[in-house]
N, C-alpha and C positions, 0 to 999 in steps of 0.2 A: 501494502500502501502504498502510496507517495505520503510527502510530507504534510499533502495540502488537505487529502483526504483525513490523516489521521487528528488533521485539527479542524476540522469540518466535524467530525466526531465527538472532538473532546467540547468544543464550543458547543456545538446544539445538546447534547446532553448537560451540560454544567449550564447552560441555560433555562430545561426544563427540570431540573432538579433542583437548583436554588431554592426559588422559589418557593417550592414545598414545602421543603427541610425549613426554608425560613418564616412560614406559616405556623407548622408543626412547634418550632421554635420560642415561637412567641404566644400560642393559645396555649401548650403543655410548661413552658419556661422552663427550656432545655437550654440553658446557657454555658458555654465551655468555661469562662469564668464571671465572674464582678465587680464592675468596678463600684466605688466608693470614693466619691469626690471630699467628703469632707474630712475623710481620714489621709485622703490620697495614696489611695492604696488597691491594689488588685486582689482578688483571692478566687482559687479555680473551684468551677462551678457555682451552683447556688446560693449567693450568702444574704442574709438579712443583715440589717442595717440598725442600729439605734440610735447613731448618728448622722440623722440626715437620711437622703434616701438613698438607697443604690440603683445603680446605674447597669441593668441587661443588654440592651441594645448591643454593646461592641464582643458580649458575647454568644448572642445571637446571629451575627454578622459572621465572628468565625467560625462557630460550627455550624451554617450553614454554607460557609467556603469550602470548611473540608469536606464536608458529605458531597458537596457537589462536585468538587475537584479530583476526588478518591471515583465517584462513577465515572466523571468525562476521562478516566486516566483509565478505566476498564472500555470506556467504549474505543477509545483510540487503540488498543491494542486487538479489537474485533478485526475478526478478516475483513478483508474490502468490501464482497459480496453482501455480508453481512451491514455494515456499516452505511454502504449507499443505501438501504432502503431506510434509512431514519428521515422521517420527512420534517423538511427547514420547519412549516407553518408549527410547528409544534412551539419556536422558540418565539412566539407571540401569543399562541391562542393560551397556556400553562400560565404564563404572566396576569393576562386578563382576568383569567378565571378565578388568580390568586387575590387580585385585587378586588374581586366581588366577595369573595370570602373571607378578608378582611373589611372590606363594608358590614359584614352582617357582625366577625367578631367583635367591632367597635360600635356597634349601634348604640349598646347605651351612651356611651361619649357623646356622637352626633345628636340624641334625643335628650342629653338632659336638663338645658333649657329650658323645656317644654312643661 
């Protein structure tokens, strides 16, 4: 398989897996690490803080990036006859669907002022 074929498989699978894992990470709070700005420290996993808010966003991004990179790397190793079957349209459809899931997940935030 050519380098461009491997790169296309990697980027397609990465772009499909990342938003799915990001949604699951936010929904179930699967943060790889937590940042507590009041203390200026990072901690592995999900930590609760008594000295101000804990920021999980960085951990959600890291969790999603690692999972998507692993999936993309596995797709890059596929034979060309299999990776050529990856439809590039999923790169648009899956993130749009995940955005709708986020609207549903955060519906109470949007309706809070009512």
